[in-house]
N, C-alpha and C positions, 0 to 999 in steps of 0.2 A: 479214503483208503490209504494205507501206509505201505512202505517198502519193507523189505526183510530186516532193515536196520532201524525200523520204527519211525522213519521220516515220512511225512505226507508226500503223496505223489502229486506234484504240481504240474500244471500244463506248461508246455514250452511255448512261450510267446515270441513275437518278433523282438521284443525287448531282451529276452533271454539270449537269443542268438546274437543280437546286436552287441550285447555286453561282451560275449566271447570274441566277436569280430573286432571290437575296439580295444579290449583289454587283455585278451588272451587267457591262458590256462591258470595263471597265478593271481591270487588276490593282491591288490596293491599293498605294499608295506612289508613284503618279505615272503618267506616260504610258507604258503598256505594256498589251498586250491580255491579257485574262483567259485563261489556258490553257484553261479550259473552253470559251470561245468558239472557240478554234482547234480543239479536239477536235471540236466539232460541225461546223465548216466542213469539216474534213478528211474526216469521216465522210460528210457529204453529197456532197462531191466524189467520193469513192470510190464512193458509191452510184450516182451518175449515170454514172460511167465503167464500172460493172458489176464493180468490183473489191472491193466490200465483202463481208464475210462475213455470212451470215444472222444476224439478231439484233443487228447493230451499231446499228441505229436503233430508237428507240421507235416505237410503232405510228403515232402521229400524223405524225411526220416521214417514216416509211416510206410512208405513204399519200400524202403530198405528192409524194415522189419518184416513186412509181408513177404517179400521175396525170399528172405532167409528162412522164414518159417515154412514156406512152400517147399524149399529145396533141402532143408536140413532139420535135424532135431537138436534140442537144447537139453543139457543136463548140468548138474551142479555137483560133480564128484568131489570127494576128498581123497587125495593121493597119499597113501601111507608110504613114508620114507624110512621110518624105523618102527619098532614095536610101539613106541610111545608117541611118535610125532606124525601128524598128517597135515597136508597142505590143502588149503581151500583152493578150489579150481572152478573154472567155467568152461564148458565144452560145447562146441558146435560140430555135429557130425553130418557130413553130406549124405543125402539119401540116394546113393548110387552104388552099384556093384563095381563100377570102374575104380581102380586105385587112384586116390587123390593124395597130394602132399598135405602135410600138416604143418602149420605155423604155431610154434610154441612161444608164448609171450610171458616171461617173468615180469611181474608187476614192478613198477617203480617204487621208490622209497616214499610211502605216504600212509596215513592212518587208515585208508580205505582199501588197501590191497589192490586186487585186480579191478574193482568196480569202476573207477573213473574213465577207463578207456573202452567202455562198452561199444561206442561207435566204431572204434578201430577194429574190434573183433568182428562186428557185423560187416564192415567193409571188406575184411579179408574173406569172410565166408561168401560174400557176394561175388568175389573173384574166383571162387571154386575151391577154396581151401577148407580142410578140417581145421579147427582152431582149438587150442588148449591153452587158456590163460591160467596162471596160478600165482598165488601170493607166496614169495619166499619165506622161509621159516622165521617166525618171530615178528613179522611185520603186521601191523594192524591194531586197531583199538580192541580192548578186551570185549568178548562176547558178541562181536559182529560176525556175521556169517562169512565175510570176506577175509577174516583173520586166520593166519596159520599158527600152529603150535610151535613150541620150542623157543630158544633164544636166537636173536639175530646174529648171524655168523659174519656179516659184512663181506659177502662175496668170497668167503673162505672155502676150505675143502669140504665142509658139510654142504654148502650150497652147490658145489660142483657135483657131489654125489647125488644130491636131491635132484638136480637137473637130469642126470642120467636115469634116475628112477621115474621121473616124469616122462622121459622118452619111452621107457618100458611101458608105462601106462598108455601112452599114445599108440604104441604099436599093438597093444592088446585090444584097445577099443576101436581103432580106426584101420589098422593094417595099411598104413600110409605108403605111398610110392617113394616119397622123400620126406626128410625132416629139416625144417628151417627154424631159426630163432629170430624174433624181433623183440628188441627191448629199448625202452627210453629211460635214460638216467641209470638208476641202480640196476634195472633189468638189462641194460645194454652191456654193462660189465659182466654180469652173470652169464649173459648169452655167449660172449666171447670165451669166457673161462670154461663153461660147459663144453663148448665146441672143441676146445683144445684138450680137455681131459676125459671126455667120454670114452670109456674103455673100448667100445665097439666102433668108434669113429663114424657115428651115424649122422652128424650134422652136415647138411649139404650146402647151407648158406646162412649168413648172419647179417642182419641189419641192426647196427648199433648206433642209436640216436642220442645226441647230447651225452656222449660217452667219455670214458677215460681210457687212457693207455697205461698210465703209471699212477697207481693210487698213492704210492709213497711220496712222489713229488707233488701230487695234488694236495697232500696234507702238510708237507714240509719240504721247502726248497730254498736254496740260497741261505741256509741257516735260519729260516724264518717259518714259524708255525702259522698255518692258515686257520686261526682260531675261530673266526666267525662262521666259516663254512661247516666246520665240524660241529660246533654247538647248535647251529641251525638244524642240521640233520638229526642230532640227538633229540632235539625238542619236537621232532616231527615223526616220531615212531609210533605214537598212539598210546604210550604209557610212560611211566617213570623209568629212569635209567636202570635202577636195580631190578626191575621186572622184565626188562627187554634184553639185557646183556648178561652173560655168565661172568664169573669172577675174573677169568683170564682176560676177557675183553674189557671189563671195567678197569683192570689194572693198566692196560694199554691206554685207555682214555685218560686215566689219572696221570700217567707218565707224560702223555702228550700235553695236558693242561699245564703241568708243572715244569715242562721242559726238561724232564729227566729221562735217562735211559733212551735217548732218541735213537741210538743205533738199533735197539730192540724194536722201537716203533717203526723205523724205516724197514727193517727186515719183515715185520708183520705186514706192512703195506706192499712191499715188493712181492710177497707171496700172493697177493690179491691183484696183481697187475697183469693184464694181458701181454704187456711188453715182455715180461719174464718168459712167456711161453710162445713167443712169436716164431721161433724155429719150428715148433710143433704145428702151429697154424700154417706155416709155409709148407712143411713136409706133407701135411694133409690136404693142402691146396684148397682151403676153405674160402670161398668167395666172401669178402668182408666189405660191408658198406659202413662208412663212418660219417657222422656229422658232428659239428661243434660250432661254437660261436666266438666271435672276436673278443667280447667282453664277458666271457664265461666266469662266473663267480664260484662255482663248486669244483669243476675240473678244468683248470686253465688250459687254454687252447694249445699252448706250446708242447705240453707233455703228450697230448693226443696226436698232434701232428708228428712228433718225433717217433711215436710207435707206428703210426700209419706208414711212414717212410720206410720202415724196416720190413713191411709185409711185401712178399713177392708173389703171393697168391693173387688171383683176380681181385681187384679192389677199386673202391671209389671213395672220395672224400668230398663232402660239401662243407664249405665254410660260410657261415651266415652272419649277418648283422645281429646283434642282440646278446642275450644271456640264456642260461640253461633252460631248455625245453620250450623257449618262446617260439622258434620257427615251426616246430612240429605240433605244438599244443592245439591249435585250432583244428588241424586236420584229423588228429587222433581222438578228439573229444566230441565231434559231431556237428561241426559248423556246416550249415547248408551252403551249397555252392553259389547261390545267388547273393550271399551276404558280404563276402570278404573283399579286401582290396586285391588288385591283380597280383597274382603270385603267392598269395597267402597259403594256399593249399599245396603249392609245389613241393615243399619238403617231404610231406607224407606221400604224395603221388610218386615221387622218385624212389622212395624207400620201397613202396609196393612194387614198382616196376623192376627193381633189383631182384626181389623175391620171385616175381613172375618169370623172369628170365632164367633163373637158376633152379627153380623148383617146378614150375609149370612147363618150362621149355619154350616159353613164348618168344616168338621172333619180334622183339620190340627194339627200341632205340639203344638199349644198354651197351651193346658192343661198340657203338659209335661215340659213347660218352668220353670226355676227357678223364684222365685219372683223378684230377682235382678240378673242382668248380668253385672258384673263389669269388664271393660277393664283395664288391668294393664298398667300404663303409660310406653310408649316408649319400650315395649317388642317386637315391630315389627322388622322384618329384612328388611334392605334396601340395595340398590345398587346405584352407581353413576348415576346421570341424567344430562341432559344438564344444568340445574340450580339446585344445591343442590342434594338431593337424592330422590329416589322413593321407595315405599314400595313393597317388593316382597313376604313377608309373613306377614299377619295381626298380630296385637298385640294380646296377649293372653287374653281371657275372663274367668272370674271366676264366677261360679254359686253360688248363696247364697239364703238362705231362708229369710233373711232380711239383711238390711245394718248393723244393730247393730251386727249381727253375724259375720261380717268381722273381728271385733276386738276380739281377744282371750287372749290378755295379754298386758302388757305395760313395758316400760323401762324408768328409770329416769336418765336424764343427767343434772348434776348440773353445773351452770355457775360459773366461777372463774375469778379472776382479773389478773391472771398471763398469760404469753404467752407461756407456755410450749408446747402447741399444735398449734403453729403458722400454719396458713393455707398453707403456702409455705413449711412446713416441718422443719422450723428452730426452734429457741428457743426464740421467742418473739421479734424478731427484728422489727416487725411492730406493736407491741402492741396488737396483737390479744389475746383473752382469750381462755381458755380451756373449753370443755365439758367433765366432768368426772363423775364417779359413786359415788363420795363422796361430801357431802354438803360442801360449802365454804362460809364463811362470812368475814366481816371486810374489804372488798375491795370496791372501787368505780371507775367507769370509766365514762368519760364525752365525749360528742360530740356536735358539733355546729348544732343547729336546723334550719329548714326552707328551706332546699335545697333538690332537687331531686338528686339521686345518680345513679351510674351504677348498683346498686342492685335495680331492679325494677320488678314489676309484669309482665310487657309486654312492648313492644315498642309502639304498637298501639292497641286500642280496635279492636277486631275481626281479627287482622292481625297475631300477634305472635302465638296465639292459632290455627288459621287455618293452619299455617305452621306446627305446631305439628301434626295435624290430617293427613297431607300429608307426614309425615316422616321426618320433618326438625325442631326438637325442638331447641329453642334458646340456644346457648352456652354462658355462662358468664365466665368472667375472674376475679376471686376474688382478684387477685393481683392488679387489677386496681380499686377496690372499694376504694372510698375516705375515708380514715381512720379518717379524722377530722370531717366527716359528718355522720358517722355511727359507729357501734361497731360490732365486729364479734367474735364468739366463735366457736371452732371446736373440734371434737373428734380426736382421733388417727385413723389410718387405722383400719377398723373393719373387723376382720376375719370372713368369712362366710356371710358378708353383713347383711341386715335386710329386712324382709317383712313388710313394713309399710302399715297398713290397719286401716283406721279410721281418727279421727281428733286429731292432736297434741294440747297440751295446753302449754302455757308459763306463768310462774309466775316470777315477778321481782319487785324490789322497784325502784321508780323514784322520782326525784325532779327537779325543774327548778330554775335557779338563778334569773330570771326576770319575767317569765310568771306564771299565775295562772292556765294555762292549757297546755297540751302538747299532740300532736299526735305522737303515736309510730306505726311503721309498722314492723311487724316481718316476715321474710322470712326464709324458710327452704330449704337448698340446698344440693344436692348430689355433692361432690367434688371428681373428678377422680384423679388417680395417677399423671396425667400430669398437675394438678391444674386447669383444666377447670371444669365448674360446670353446672348443670341443676337445674332449679327450681322445687321443689316438691310441695310446697304450700306456702301460705302467708295469712295475715289478719291484718288490722289496728285496733288500739284501741286509743281512745282519753280520756285522764285523765283530770278531772277538779278539782277545789278547791285545787290546789297545793300551798305550801308555801316554800320559799327558804330554810328554816331551818328544814324542815320536810321531811323525806323519806316516801313515800306511796307505799304500796304493791298492785299490780294489777295482775289480772289473766285474760287471754282470750284464746279463742279457735280458732285455725286456721281452714281453710277450709279442709274438708275431702279429703283423697287421697288414692289411691291404687298404691303403688310404690315399686319396688324391688331395694333396694340399693345393688349394686354388691359387691362381695368379694373384700376387700382391699380398698374400697372407704371410704370417711369420710363424716360425717354430719357436716354442718356448719349452725349456726343460726346467722342471721344478723338482727340488729335493727337500723332503721333510723327514720326520722321524717316526710318524705314527699314522696309520690308517685303520679304520674300524674293521677291516678285513683281517688284520694280522696282529700277532703278538708283538708287544713292544719290549725290546731288550735294551737296557741302559738305565740311566738314572734321570728321573724327571727333574727338570729345571737345570740340568747340567748344560754346558755349552759344547756343541758339536761344531768343529771347525773343518771346512773344506778348503783344500789348496791344490796346487798343481806343481809337480816336481819335475825337474829337468830330466829328460829322457823318458819320463812317464807322464807326459803332459795330460791334463784333464781334457777329455774329449768325448763327444757324442758321435758314434759312427752310425750314419743313417743309411739303411739299405734302400736301394732304388731298383725299379724294374721298368 
């Protein structure tokens, strides 16, 4: 037998679930859904349709399906939002005369629309909710039943209006007691924007997972275009660009790629940013749950945290190890409870608890939660696995009243031109500079611009960070960093280590011998006694209006982090000109020179907590 999209209905085996438990929602190598996730979703969909063969589902998932079918009815409506456009939807209606809340779930950005999160919808229904999942306009492969009509509006005004029409449909079909929204990724931004724009102010709670606060700065910040994230998303719509976007949006994308009319691009992104409407969110008092990850590749954590800090309505923020969708992936796609490492299902359980409190009125633990729960990077305990390592004890989480409260002090580390603190423990044999507690001027160091290096934010979008979430952070070898294409400064071994909490800043002076602009990418590493390293944080900055004979001082802020530098480890700051995530501005093979000016000494300001 086959599913509605023509795929065979495969049985879910222990190996299928083990794949999700070990590798998560994304296929290794970039933005693509793990085939095991699709296998589970298709099997669950066939089960609720009554077309699955006996034995297709493991006992736990079969019991979930049976419970939902006893207590609710399943339909597959299309929600008309204009005379020409309807949205594909999946609905679960509780069989009760008692008013129940509805959770509306706009699908994430993927070619399969609402289908991959079937387990999440069933879990919500089992908690007593009506459920209405839908595919936002334009998303999905052609001719699939999960695909919606129209052009992708990228969380713009059309999507806000569509969300309100979906609420209308929910009210007509369910007569709900309250309306809540839950979204992951693309659906999370749409959830916040619908809540802020619904003319009737009907949204009683939002759970926004792997979300963004400011789409403009997710695309373009510090003068640097986040090219890889944008192209990755364009390639994951289900069809070609000319068939998925209208001419106005295609022009925005062309301008972005070419680095032209960036003021217009920023205005376009700002319109699609929940941060722009935070005053409305606050005035409406919409309880808002956020989650994001330290090494997020699509919606950098800094912009999400900045928006969250502006919310005065009831709110909660979870900050997790990993990358986009990794923490929530297993829980929303159907992993059985007996399979995962401890804590793997916590991200979704807490999202559900938030909705339970504000929609069902459940007397749960939510009122006692901290405003922010911050997971400290790589503090989990692991054991050897068939491939890599597996987590045996989850990473530590720190409760905070606000993210700003995580930083209680700072430490200044000044960049120097000498190699007294060579990263390999020598005395400058490879030309590395030192990070010291004393300002240093009168030096200059140069590197060749325009090349990617072994110092990089990640190997692939969604891949490196997902491995972090599952207990396998990337190990770097600073000895292999290409010294002609980057510069490195390091501290001595730091007794007692450091509790890094917050966003580090970098100040240095720069000039280019041939280019009037230069992209700089700063990386902060934890270097172990064996000279291996882990990435703490990074951030690019593009400098314009340079002249060959003039040094220009620039400052920028790296992405926030919660990281415990162990006793005896060193901090290393690396600066290069190119990372696969970002657009390069400058002239390839030109020389970029870094120096330190009197009164504006080059320095790394390290936040401590």
